Structures are given as C-alpha cells and as structure tokens.
N, C-alpha and C positions, 0 to 999 in steps of 0.2 A: 817524958822523955821521946820515948818511945812513938808513942802517938804523933808528938811534933816531926822526929825524924823522917818518919811513914809520910806524913802529910807533904814535906818539904820533898821526899823523893819522888811523888806525884806527881807534885807542882812541876818540877825539874823535868820528868821524862816529857810533860804534855806542850812546856813552852822549847822542846828540842824540836816538837812536831810544829809549834806555831810560828816560832821564830826563823828557824834553818826551813829551805824551801825542796829539799828530800833529793834522792840521788839524781847526779846530771853525769851525764856522757859530756866532757870539755872537750873531746874531739870530736863531736857531732858538725858535722857538716851544713851548714845553715846557708851557705852563699847561693845556692840554686833550690828552687822549690818549686818541684815538681809534682805534686799533689792537687787537686782538684779544690778552690775557693768555696768554703761553706759558708760564709757568710765574715761579720766584722765584730769587730768590739771596741768598746771602748776603754782605752789606758790611760793612766797617770801614774810619775812616782812622784812623792810628797815627803817633803821635809817640815811639815806644820809642828811638829812636836818641839823643833829648834825654832822655829819662829823664823826659817827662812824661806816661808813657800813650797812653790814646786820645783824639783831637779827637773821632772821634764812634763808639760802641759798637759793638759788631758787631750786626746787627738783620738781618731776612729783608725783603726787598724786591719788589714785582712786576717783570715784566719782559714787554717787549710785543713784537709782529713788528715787524720793522726795526730794533727798537735797537741799538746801537754801546756802547760804553764810552762816548762824549763824551755821548749821551743818557741814559745813567744818571744819570752824576755831574753833569747840568746839572739833570735832576729830583731828584736826591737831595739834593744841597747847594744845589740853586740856582744858575743862572747865575749872577748877581749875585756870588756868592759867590767866585768863580775868578777868577784873574787870567789876563789873554792876554797874549800878545806872541808876535808873526807867527804867529797863531794855533797857538801851544803854551801847553800849561799849565804855569805859572811858579809861580802861587802861589796861596793862599788864605787870602781875609781872615779875620781872627779867630783863626786858628789860631795866633799866637804868643802865648805867654805870659810870655818871659824867664827862666820857673824851671827853669833846666837842670840837670841834674844826668847828667853823659854818664858814661854805663857805664863801669866800668875795664876790660871787654873791649875796648869801642873804642877807650882810648885807650893800650890795650897794640898795637894793631894796628901791621903795617910803616909806617914813613916814604913817603913819596912824593919822589919826587929832585928835585921843581917845589916843592911845596907844604910840604913838611918833615914834622916831625911830625903822629901823628893827636894829635886834638885833646882836648884836657882840658875839665871844666869852665871853668876858668880862661880858656884858650884860646880857647873857644868865644863866649865871653862878652865878651871883649877885640874878636873878629872880630865879632861883634852882628848886627843884623837892618842888610838894605839900605834897607827900609821900615818903619817902627813899626806899622802895620797890619795883618800880614800876614807869612805863613810862606814862603819863595822860596828858589828856586833860589840856591846860594852865601849864603845866610845861614849862620852860625856856621862856615863852613867853604867854602873853595873848590870843595870836591866834592862839595856837596850838592844834591838837589831832591827832587822828589818823584818815585816810582815805583810800579809798579803790579804785582801777581802775582795769578793767576789759579790756582787750586788749585795753589799753592806754585811756580809757573813763573814766571818774568820773561820774558814774549812779546818778542820782538825787533822789535815793529812797535810805532806809535801806536794810541793809542785807539779811534779811528775805524776800525782793522785788528779791531777786538774785538767779537766777537758772543755777546753773553751768552746762555748753556744754563742750562736749568734745573738747578738743582743745585749751579751753580760758587759756590764760596768766592771773590770779589773783594776784593782787601786793597790798596789806597792806602796806601803808605806813605813817610815821608822818612828818605832816606838822608843820613848825616853823612860817612862818611869811604868812598872806595874806590869811590865809583860804585853803589854797591848791594852791596859785600864785607862790609860791616855788616851787612846784611839776608841775607846766604845766596848773594847773588849770585855767580855762578863765571864769568867769560866770559874766553875764550881773550886772554891777555896785560895780564890785569887782575890786583888784588892777591888774596891767596888771602882767600877768606872764612872768616867767624870761625863760623860754624856753619850747617847746612843743614837743621835738625829741620824736619819738614813737619809745621808747625800747623793747617792747613785743617781736620781735624777737629774738632779744639777750637773752632775760631772760628766751624764751622757752629753747633755744641751750643751755643756761648752766645747766636749770633745767634736760635736758635730758643728760648733760654730766655728773652732778653729782648724777643723778641716775642710770648710767650705774654700772654693776659689773666690767666693765674692767677703771673705772677712774683712777686708782692708775697706772693701763701701759699706757695711754693714757698719764699722768702725767712724764714719764720717758722720753718722748720725748721733748729736750729742745725748737725746732721752738712752738710745740703744748703750750709746758707750757708756753712760753713770751706770745703767743696772748690769752690763758685764763687767764693768769695776767692782762693784758692791758683790757682784755674785762670786769673785775670786777672794772677798775678803770674809764673806759667808762661810767660805770652803775652808780658812783657816780659822776661823773661831771656834774653838771648841765648847764654847758655851750657847751657841746658836739653839733655836729651838726646832724642832718639827716644822712646825705652824710657819715662821718665818720660813724657812727652806723652802717648803712648800709655795711661800706666797712669791717668793723673789722668781722661783723656777717659772711660775706663772706669767709673771710681769716680763721676765726677760724673753721668753717665749713669743709673748702678744707683739713684744716692741722690733723683731727682729722684719728691719726694714726689708720693703718690697724693690728689688734691685731688677732692673730692665735696662739687659744688655743690648747693645745696639748691634744690629745684624751686619753681618760682616759673611765675606767669602772667604773661605780655606783651601788652598789646593797645593796639590804636588805634580811634578812632572817626573816620566821615564826618560833618562835622559843618556845618548849614546856614550858607551864605554863607562858610564857610572851607575846605571840603572835606576831605582828609583831615590828619590832626595828620602833621608830619613825625618828632615824638619819640614813640616806642612808652613807655607806660606800665608799670609794674611794681608790685609789690607792695602794692598797697592805694591807688596815688596815683590821683589821679583822673583819667578822660578823657572830655573834654568842656569846657561851659562852665558856669558859675556868674552868676547875676544878669544874664543877655545874652538870657534868652527864644530860645534858639537849640535847634532839633529835632535831635536824635541820627537819620542818614539810614541808618546803616551803621556795622559794627562787625568785626573780626577779632582772633581772638584765639590765641594758643601759648604752647606751655610753653617752659622752658628749664631745666637741669639734670637733663634724663632721663637721662642716659647711666647704665646699668647696670639702667636700669628701661625694662619694658614698660609706656608709659603714654601716653595721648594727652589732647585734650581736644576735646568737640565744644559746639555751642551753636545754636537757632534763636530768631528775635524775632517778635514779633507787631507786624504793618505796617499802617500806617492803609491800609483800602481793602483789605486784603489778608486780614489776619487771620495764624495761627500759621502760619508757612513748614510745606510738608510733608515737608522734607528737612532733617536737620540737617546744619551746614558744619563742617567739622574743620579744625584745626589750622591756621592763619593766610588761610582761605579766608573770601570775606565772605558776612556775612549781614546783609540789607535790601536798598537800590536805591540806586543811583546814576543821578542827574539826573533821578529824575522827581520830587522835592521830596517824599515821604514821609516820614513821622513814624515811626521807633521808639515803640512802646507796652510793651512785656513783652521780657523775656528769660528761656529758661532756658538753665543751661550747667550741663553733667556733665562727669566723669573717664571716660577710658574704657581698656582694656586689661587685663591678667590684674593688674598693681598697682593698680589704679585703690582696691582695698580700704584701701591703706594711707595715701589722702590725703583730704582733703575740701576741697571748693572752695564760700568762700562768697564772695558780691556784693551787689551795693547799688547800687541805681540812685538818682540824682535826677529826679523825676517833677515837671511843670507842675501848679502850685497844692498841693504837698504837700510838697515841699522832699526831704529825705534819708528815705526808708522804710528799713525794717529790713533786714539778712542774710538773705538768701536761701542754700541750701545743695544741692550736688549733684543738679542737675535741676530745682528747686523754682523757680514762677514768679516773677520781680520785673517789677515797675512795676504797670501800672493796665489796667483792661478796662471797656468802656461809658462811659469820660467823654470822650474824644477828646483826650486830655491827650497830650502828647510826651513822650520820656526828653530829659535835658538833659545827664548824665553819669552814668559808671557807676564802680565801683569790684570790682576783684577778687584775692581771693589765696588762693593753696593753701597749706595747712598738714598736718602731719602728722594720720595719721586720730586723731580723739577729742579733740584739742587745743581749749582754750577757741573760742569766735566770737570774730570782732571787736568785737562789739557785740550789742546786740538783735535776737533772732530772730522778734520775735513778729509783725510785720505788715511782711514783703515785698512784698506783693502786695493792691492794694487794687481790688473789682470795684463796679460800680456797676448791683448784682443785688438 
C-alpha cells in the first residue's frame, strides 16, 4: 500500500509540472514589444483528443529577446484569454465547444485504478465542463488538462523555463486521458502512450503555408488542396504512422504551386499638412488628395511582384524653386523635399533592368487648375512647367509591354511656353 501511495505521489508531482505552465505574471505588459526579434516559431493550439480539431491552426509568429513560453502565449492568445490559478495555466476562454467526438483510439486506452475506464464521447459529455465559458483542466475527464510540446518533446518543466529558439515547433495540446498518454507522452510509471508519431515537420509546413500571403492562391490548385486537407486529417489521427506522416509532408511540400504575382507599382506621397500617407497605393489608385488644395512635396515608388525579373523603377521630380532633380531616385527612395514646404510640379518615371522592355509604366497627375492630365509613359514628363502650379495627386500602373494605355495619352504635360 505504501509503495502504491508513493508511486501515485510521484506521478502527481510529475503531472503538476507537465499539465501546468509554470509561474505567470498576469500583470505583465505584452502590448509593446521593445526587444529585438530573434527569429520565428511555428505554433498551434490543438483539441484533437476531443475530436474538435484546432483551436488555433498552425501559424508562424516572431519571437524576441527575453521571450519565454509564457510571454509567447500571452502575446499570441492574449493574456485575457488565459485562465490563471496559482500562477498556472489551467484553462483558455472560448476554447470549449461542447461538440465532442472522442477518438476511438482514446476510448480503447487502458483504464485507471482510481478514475475507471477511458472516456467515450458519452461519458466525457456526462463529465462535462467545470465552467461553461472555457476549456480547463479536469474538463470531460479527471485526467485532462493543457500540455505543451516543443519539437515533439514534452518538457519536464513549466513554460517559464522554456526559451523559444528560431525554428521551434510549439504545440499547446489538450490531453483527455492518461495525463498526456493520449498525446504520445511516455513518462515513467504512467500509461502506455497511444502513439509517438512525430508530426513536427508537418505542423511547421502547415504553419508556413497558413502564414503565406499566397495561401489563397495555393488552395486554388486542386492537387494541393487535396493534400492540404489530408494533412489536417493526419494531424488529428492518433493512429497515424511516422512513415505516412513523412510521406504526406514530402507530397504536400512538393505540391506547393509556383505563384507568379503580377508586377505592380506601389507608391505613397508626402502631402502638405498631412505628411506621409500611411497606406501605400497600388494599381492606379490615387495617392494624394482631391479638392483640398494641398500640394505634394515628396514621393516614394517601388515595385512588387518582380521575383524572377531583373526589373526596377526610378523617378525624378520638378520641385518649386529647384527645378528638375539632377539625380534619379529609385526603388522606394524619396524624391522631392521634406520640411521645406516646396511643391512638386512634375514627375518622370521609367523602368530599369534587363527586363524593362517587357513592361510599360504609365502615370497620371492631378495638377492645380488643370485637374487630371492625361497619362505619361516610360520616362515622359507628367505635370506642368512655367505656371507655378502644384501637383495634388498621382496614379501609377505597370502593364505588360504593348498593352493598351489606361486612358488618353495626348496631354500628360503642359508648359507655359
């Protein structure tokens, strides 16, 4: 009897470390990140043991100097979403759905001498939630709670002891039975785990895909979409083999479509009484103002979608009291002046690089007392000269060479000569 009590005490102490996340400073200010970024990690929040899939799907997030598992979770989920108890992570608000479908592999696990048979969907629902607004320890089973793994290893210490490293795969997972045995955790004196298949690489690949700006374009490819959906099912499958997980990883990675973005110009202007526009404009959207009589004082232009092309863009402006700039500015460097109150009156823009001949750049300006002038092209001047009129707005587009102009090109530049 004494041996049994000693064994249970050791098991309880071990799971206190594994299930809870260590001391947490709930008052910690995580709204401002002043430290230097040291890399990225892949992170997910999983409820596979309940048959409910992801609470948060895999994504990549930045990590910073001084980060621990606690600061990462506070920043990622929001400290207000995490339930603290004696400085331990015991629950997450909003993570409960009540739509359980306990996997058969968990229901077939061995029974526990104190807690009885492994849970089924029916018995888990009967056990229920401790609180209706969160998913917490001992919900649906007396052996449940939140655990975390890093690169498929469940550390034997709290989250305050985990220092994130660039490239880590950090998975916060809900265990239903066996204090993590259902998740593949194998600890001395505990239950035999269901499976210890390493799904870290697959998680990381899903995080890369989900964090890509091209994800929606990837999913338009039927073959990729099929493999992507299979990967999600694989992650939820407690009986998946390491061999199949590796095969699916290789298949999904090889199937990522090559997405070619169209070449486009992005630009913003420095406006009288306004300063620099916060949002860069693109594809012919106006930068500047209309009907407010405010002069443009500076402009920055760059290209996007140039991957695979030897292509750049340069530009120069005609400035009040200065005239045409002597030097071209290029690829996002400011043309014009700042803090001198001098208006722009004209602009030349042209493409550079070995592939410049494959594209045309068109640009149109809104000039004082003239309104919108016609479109200039490939280094032609746009605006006015000799009037002392300000530029108030500009539009820029890049199109394949020879494509029709966006509008009339007859009168892009007016001189008082």
